[in-house]
C-alpha positions in Angstrom: -0.1 -0.1 0.0 1.2 3.5 -0.9 2.0 5.9 2.1 -0.4 9.0 1.9 0.9 11.8 0.7 1.2 14.9 3.1 -1.1 17.7 2.9 1.3 21.1 3.0 -0.4 24.3 4.7 0.5 27.9 5.3 -0.7 30.0 8.0 -1.7 33.7 7.6 -2.4 35.6 11.1 -1.1 32.7 12.6 -1.4 34.7 16.1 0.3 31.9 18.5 -0.4 29.0 16.8 -4.1 27.7 17.4 -4.8 27.0 13.9 -1.8 25.1 13.1 -1.5 23.2 15.9 -4.8 21.9 15.0 -3.4 21.1 11.8 -0.6 19.1 13.2 -2.4 17.4 15.4 -4.6 15.9 11.8 -1.3 15.1 10.4 -0.6 18.0 8.3 2.5 19.9 7.2 2.6 23.8 8.1 5.3 24.6 6.4 4.9 28.3 7.5 3.4 30.8 9.1 2.8 34.6 9.0 2.0 37.2 11.9 3.2 40.6 12.4 2.6 40.4 16.7 5.8 40.1 18.3 4.6 38.2 21.7 2.8 36.0 19.2 5.5 35.2 17.2 7.5 34.3 19.9 5.2 31.8 21.5 4.1 30.3 18.3 8.0 29.8 17.7 8.9 28.5 21.3 5.9 26.0 21.0 6.2 25.2 17.2 9.0 26.3 15.4 12.0 23.5 13.7 15.4 23.3 14.7 16.2 24.7 11.7 13.6 27.8 11.7 14.3 30.7 9.7 12.3 34.1 9.9 11.9 36.0 7.2 11.1 40.1 7.7 8.9 41.7 5.1 11.2 45.2 5.5 13.8 46.2 7.5 11.4 47.9 9.9 10.3 44.6 11.2 13.7 43.2 11.2 14.6 46.4 13.8 11.8 45.8 15.8 13.0 41.8 16.4 16.6 43.0 17.1 15.4 45.6 19.7 12.9 43.4 21.7 14.1 39.8 21.3 16.9 40.6 23.8 14.3 41.9 26.5 12.2 38.4 25.9 15.8 36.4 26.4 16.5 38.2 29.5 13.0 37.9 30.9 12.4 34.1 30.2 15.7 32.8 29.5 16.6 31.5 25.9 13.9 29.2 24.3 15.0 27.2 21.6 12.4 26.7 19.1 10.2 23.7 19.2 10.9 23.1 23.0 7.3 24.0 24.3 4.4 22.1 23.1 6.1 20.5 20.1 8.7 18.8 22.0 5.9 17.1 24.5 3.8 15.9 21.2 7.1 13.9 19.3 4.7 11.2 19.3 3.2 13.3 16.7 6.2 13.0 14.1 6.1 16.7 12.8 9.5 18.4 13.0 7.8 21.7 13.2 7.6 24.8 11.0 10.5 25.6 9.1 9.5 29.2 7.9 8.2 32.3 9.9 7.0 35.4 8.3 7.3 38.3 10.3 5.9 41.5 9.4 3.1 43.2 7.2 1.4 41.2 4.8 1.1 43.9 2.2 5.1 44.0 1.8 5.5 40.6 0.5 3.6 38.7 -2.6 2.1 35.4 -2.5 4.5 34.5 -5.3 7.2 35.3 -3.5 6.5 33.7 0.3 5.9 30.1 -1.8 9.6 30.6 -3.8 11.0 30.9 -0.5 8.9 27.6 1.3 9.8 25.5 -1.8 6.6 26.0 -3.5 5.0 27.1 -6.9 1.6 28.5 -7.6 -1.1 25.9 -7.5 1.0 23.2 -5.6 -0.1 24.0 -1.8 -2.7 22.0 -0.7 -4.2 24.1 2.2 -3.9 27.9 3.0 -5.6 29.1 6.3 -5.9 32.3 7.7 -7.2 34.8 10.1 -7.6 38.3 9.9 -8.5 40.5 12.4 -12.0 40.7 13.6 -12.0 43.3 16.0 -13.2 46.2 13.1 -15.7 43.7 12.1 -17.2 42.3 15.6 -20.6 43.1 17.3 -18.7 42.2 20.6 -16.5 45.9 19.9 -18.8 48.9 20.5 -16.1 50.5 18.4 -16.3 48.4 15.3 -16.4 50.2 12.2 -15.5 49.9 8.1 -13.3 52.4 8.7 -11.4 50.6 10.9 -7.8 49.9 9.3 -7.3 45.9 10.1 -10.2 45.4 7.9 -8.2 46.2 5.1 -6.8 42.6 5.4 -9.3 40.8 4.5 -8.5 42.2 1.1 -4.9 41.3 1.6 -5.1 38.1 2.6 -7.6 37.2 -0.8 -5.0 38.8 -2.5 -2.3 36.2 -1.3 -4.8 33.6 -2.2 -5.0 34.7 -5.6 -1.6 34.6 -6.1 -0.6 31.6 -4.2 -3.5 29.7 -5.8 -3.7 26.9 -3.2 -6.1 23.6 -3.7 -8.0 24.9 -0.9 -8.6 27.4 1.9 -10.4 28.7 4.9 -10.8 32.2 6.5 -11.7 32.6 9.6 -13.9 35.8 10.0 -17.1 37.1 12.2 -20.4 37.9 10.7 -19.8 42.0 10.4 -17.6 41.3 7.1 -21.1 40.6 5.7 -22.4 43.8 6.7 -19.2 46.6 6.6 -18.5 48.1 3.0 -15.6 49.7 1.3 -15.9 53.1 -0.1 -16.5 51.7 -3.5 -20.0 50.4 -1.7 -19.0 46.8 -2.0 -19.3 44.7 1.0 -16.1 43.3 2.4 -16.8 40.1 1.6 -17.9 40.6 -1.8 -14.8 42.3 -3.0 -13.3 39.1 -1.0 -15.2 36.7 -3.1 -14.0 38.7 -6.4 -10.4 38.1 -6.0 -10.1 34.6 -4.3 -9.1 32.3 -7.4 -12.2 30.3 -8.5 -10.8 27.6 -11.0 -14.6 25.7 -11.3 -16.7 28.3 -10.4 -20.0 25.7 -10.2 -18.5 24.5 -6.8 -19.8 27.2 -4.2 -17.9 28.4 -1.5 -18.9 27.4 1.6 -18.6 30.5 4.4 -18.3 29.7 7.7 -18.8 32.9 10.4 -18.6 33.1 14.0 -20.2 35.7 16.3 
Protein backbone atom coordinates (compact mmCIF):
# COMPACT_ATOMS: atom_id res chain seq x y z
CA UNK A 1 0.00 0.00 0.00
CA UNK A 2 1.34 3.43 -0.97
CA UNK A 3 1.95 5.85 1.85
CA UNK A 4 -0.56 8.69 1.81
CA UNK A 5 0.74 11.99 0.42
CA UNK A 6 1.53 14.54 3.10
CA UNK A 7 -0.73 17.60 3.00
CA UNK A 8 1.21 20.86 3.05
CA UNK A 9 -0.27 24.05 4.52
CA UNK A 10 0.54 27.69 5.27
CA UNK A 11 -0.91 29.78 8.13
CA UNK A 12 -1.60 33.53 7.71
CA UNK A 13 -2.35 35.74 10.74
CA UNK A 14 -1.23 32.74 12.76
CA UNK A 15 -1.18 34.39 16.18
CA UNK A 16 0.13 32.10 18.89
CA UNK A 17 -0.52 29.03 16.72
CA UNK A 18 -4.04 27.75 17.36
CA UNK A 19 -4.76 26.90 13.73
CA UNK A 20 -1.32 25.36 13.22
CA UNK A 21 -1.63 23.09 16.27
CA UNK A 22 -4.95 21.77 14.97
CA UNK A 23 -3.46 21.14 11.53
CA UNK A 24 -0.47 19.37 13.03
CA UNK A 25 -2.72 17.18 15.16
CA UNK A 26 -4.59 16.29 11.97
CA UNK A 27 -1.34 15.12 10.38
CA UNK A 28 -0.88 18.16 8.14
CA UNK A 29 2.57 19.61 7.50
CA UNK A 30 2.64 23.38 8.18
CA UNK A 31 5.45 24.72 6.03
CA UNK A 32 5.27 28.31 7.20
CA UNK A 33 3.36 30.90 9.20
CA UNK A 34 2.89 34.67 9.08
CA UNK A 35 2.16 37.36 11.68
CA UNK A 36 3.23 40.88 12.68
CA UNK A 37 2.70 40.60 16.43
CA UNK A 38 5.99 40.06 18.25
CA UNK A 39 4.46 38.40 21.32
CA UNK A 40 2.52 35.98 19.12
CA UNK A 41 5.62 35.17 17.08
CA UNK A 42 7.73 34.37 20.15
CA UNK A 43 4.98 32.10 21.51
CA UNK A 44 4.46 30.40 18.14
CA UNK A 45 8.15 29.78 17.52
CA UNK A 46 8.80 28.48 21.04
CA UNK A 47 6.01 25.94 20.70
CA UNK A 48 5.98 25.02 17.01
CA UNK A 49 9.23 26.13 15.42
CA UNK A 50 11.66 23.75 13.75
CA UNK A 51 15.25 23.61 15.07
CA UNK A 52 16.19 24.89 11.58
CA UNK A 53 13.67 27.72 11.81
CA UNK A 54 14.25 30.67 9.49
CA UNK A 55 12.64 34.03 10.19
CA UNK A 56 11.86 36.15 7.13
CA UNK A 57 11.25 39.86 7.68
CA UNK A 58 9.03 41.72 5.24
CA UNK A 59 11.05 44.92 5.70
CA UNK A 60 13.97 46.39 7.62
CA UNK A 61 11.49 47.99 10.01
CA UNK A 62 10.32 44.63 11.30
CA UNK A 63 13.82 43.22 11.41
CA UNK A 64 14.81 46.19 13.58
CA UNK A 65 11.80 45.66 15.85
CA UNK A 66 12.73 42.00 16.26
CA UNK A 67 16.34 42.75 17.13
CA UNK A 68 15.32 45.43 19.63
CA UNK A 69 12.78 43.26 21.46
CA UNK A 70 14.23 39.76 21.35
CA UNK A 71 16.88 40.69 23.90
CA UNK A 72 14.16 41.58 26.39
CA UNK A 73 12.43 38.23 25.88
CA UNK A 74 15.66 36.33 26.46
CA UNK A 75 16.46 38.38 29.57
CA UNK A 76 12.94 37.83 30.93
CA UNK A 77 12.38 34.17 30.06
CA UNK A 78 15.75 32.78 29.05
CA UNK A 79 16.78 31.52 25.65
CA UNK A 80 13.88 29.26 24.58
CA UNK A 81 14.85 27.19 21.50
CA UNK A 82 12.27 26.81 18.70
CA UNK A 83 9.93 23.90 19.33
CA UNK A 84 10.99 23.42 22.93
CA UNK A 85 7.43 23.92 24.20
CA UNK A 86 4.35 22.10 22.90
CA UNK A 87 6.14 20.35 20.06
CA UNK A 88 8.78 18.77 22.30
CA UNK A 89 6.04 17.35 24.51
CA UNK A 90 4.22 15.78 21.55
CA UNK A 91 7.04 14.09 19.68
CA UNK A 92 4.81 11.11 18.94
CA UNK A 93 3.14 13.14 16.19
CA UNK A 94 6.26 12.78 14.07
CA UNK A 95 6.18 16.47 13.18
CA UNK A 96 9.49 18.29 12.78
CA UNK A 97 8.24 21.82 13.30
CA UNK A 98 7.45 24.86 11.18
CA UNK A 99 10.45 25.73 9.03
CA UNK A 100 9.64 29.33 8.05
CA UNK A 101 8.14 32.21 10.01
CA UNK A 102 7.34 35.43 8.16
CA UNK A 103 7.33 38.47 10.43
CA UNK A 104 5.91 41.78 9.26
CA UNK A 105 3.26 43.39 7.07
CA UNK A 106 1.33 41.08 4.72
CA UNK A 107 1.24 43.86 2.12
CA UNK A 108 5.04 44.09 1.99
CA UNK A 109 5.59 40.67 0.40
CA UNK A 110 3.89 38.87 -2.47
CA UNK A 111 2.34 35.44 -2.31
CA UNK A 112 4.70 34.28 -5.05
CA UNK A 113 7.72 35.38 -3.02
CA UNK A 114 6.39 33.43 -0.04
CA UNK A 115 5.98 30.33 -2.20
CA UNK A 116 9.51 30.64 -3.58
CA UNK A 117 10.96 30.81 -0.07
CA UNK A 118 9.06 27.74 1.16
CA UNK A 119 9.91 25.80 -1.99
CA UNK A 120 6.51 25.71 -3.69
CA UNK A 121 4.96 27.03 -6.89
CA UNK A 122 1.52 28.58 -7.49
CA UNK A 123 -1.10 25.82 -7.38
CA UNK A 124 1.08 23.33 -5.47
CA UNK A 125 0.19 24.25 -1.90
CA UNK A 126 -2.62 22.04 -0.57
CA UNK A 127 -4.08 24.37 2.02
CA UNK A 128 -3.86 27.97 3.19
CA UNK A 129 -5.56 29.05 6.42
CA UNK A 130 -6.02 32.60 7.62
CA UNK A 131 -7.59 34.50 10.48
CA UNK A 132 -7.54 38.21 9.58
CA UNK A 133 -8.24 40.52 12.55
CA UNK A 134 -11.96 40.59 13.38
CA UNK A 135 -12.09 43.52 15.83
CA UNK A 136 -13.29 45.96 13.18
CA UNK A 137 -16.19 43.70 12.22
CA UNK A 138 -17.16 42.28 15.62
CA UNK A 139 -20.45 43.15 17.35
CA UNK A 140 -18.60 42.58 20.62
CA UNK A 141 -16.52 45.68 19.87
CA UNK A 142 -18.48 48.91 20.55
CA UNK A 143 -15.98 50.76 18.35
CA UNK A 144 -16.33 48.41 15.37
CA UNK A 145 -16.36 50.38 12.15
CA UNK A 146 -16.15 49.87 8.38
CA UNK A 147 -13.25 52.31 8.51
CA UNK A 148 -11.13 50.24 10.89
CA UNK A 149 -7.77 49.97 9.15
CA UNK A 150 -7.51 46.28 10.10
CA UNK A 151 -10.57 45.41 7.99
CA UNK A 152 -8.56 45.76 4.79
CA UNK A 153 -6.49 42.74 5.79
CA UNK A 154 -9.38 40.55 4.63
CA UNK A 155 -8.72 41.88 1.13
CA UNK A 156 -4.96 41.50 1.55
CA UNK A 157 -5.55 37.85 2.41
CA UNK A 158 -7.62 37.38 -0.74
CA UNK A 159 -4.80 38.87 -2.81
CA UNK A 160 -2.32 36.40 -1.34
CA UNK A 161 -4.67 33.52 -2.11
CA UNK A 162 -4.94 34.72 -5.71
CA UNK A 163 -1.15 34.77 -6.03
CA UNK A 164 -0.56 31.43 -4.32
CA UNK A 165 -3.51 29.51 -5.86
CA UNK A 166 -3.79 26.85 -3.11
CA UNK A 167 -5.95 23.82 -3.69
CA UNK A 168 -8.07 24.78 -0.69
CA UNK A 169 -8.27 27.62 1.82
CA UNK A 170 -10.15 28.69 4.93
CA UNK A 171 -10.83 32.08 6.48
CA UNK A 172 -11.91 32.55 10.07
CA UNK A 173 -14.07 35.67 10.42
CA UNK A 174 -17.18 37.07 12.15
CA UNK A 175 -20.58 37.86 10.52
CA UNK A 176 -19.85 41.60 10.44
CA UNK A 177 -17.71 40.99 7.35
CA UNK A 178 -21.01 40.52 5.49
CA UNK A 179 -22.29 43.97 6.48
CA UNK A 180 -19.50 46.55 6.44
CA UNK A 181 -18.79 48.18 3.08
CA UNK A 182 -15.69 49.49 1.35
CA UNK A 183 -15.59 53.02 -0.17
CA UNK A 184 -16.50 51.42 -3.52
CA UNK A 185 -19.86 50.32 -2.07
CA UNK A 186 -19.09 46.60 -2.03
CA UNK A 187 -19.17 44.63 1.20
CA UNK A 188 -15.84 43.28 2.38
CA UNK A 189 -16.97 39.71 1.76
CA UNK A 190 -18.08 40.50 -1.81
CA UNK A 191 -14.71 42.10 -2.52
CA UNK A 192 -12.98 39.10 -0.96
CA UNK A 193 -14.92 36.61 -3.09
CA UNK A 194 -14.17 38.56 -6.27
CA UNK A 195 -10.43 38.45 -5.62
CA UNK A 196 -9.94 34.82 -4.63
CA UNK A 197 -9.07 32.17 -7.26
CA UNK A 198 -12.11 30.25 -8.54
CA UNK A 199 -10.97 27.56 -10.96
CA UNK A 200 -14.37 25.84 -10.86
CA UNK A 201 -17.14 28.41 -10.49
CA UNK A 202 -19.78 25.66 -10.45
CA UNK A 203 -18.68 24.63 -6.98
CA UNK A 204 -20.15 26.91 -4.28
CA UNK A 205 -17.86 28.48 -1.71
CA UNK A 206 -18.89 27.54 1.81
CA UNK A 207 -18.72 30.39 4.31
CA UNK A 208 -18.16 29.64 7.99
CA UNK A 209 -18.75 32.72 10.15
CA UNK A 210 -18.58 32.95 13.93
CA UNK A 211 -20.10 35.59 16.17
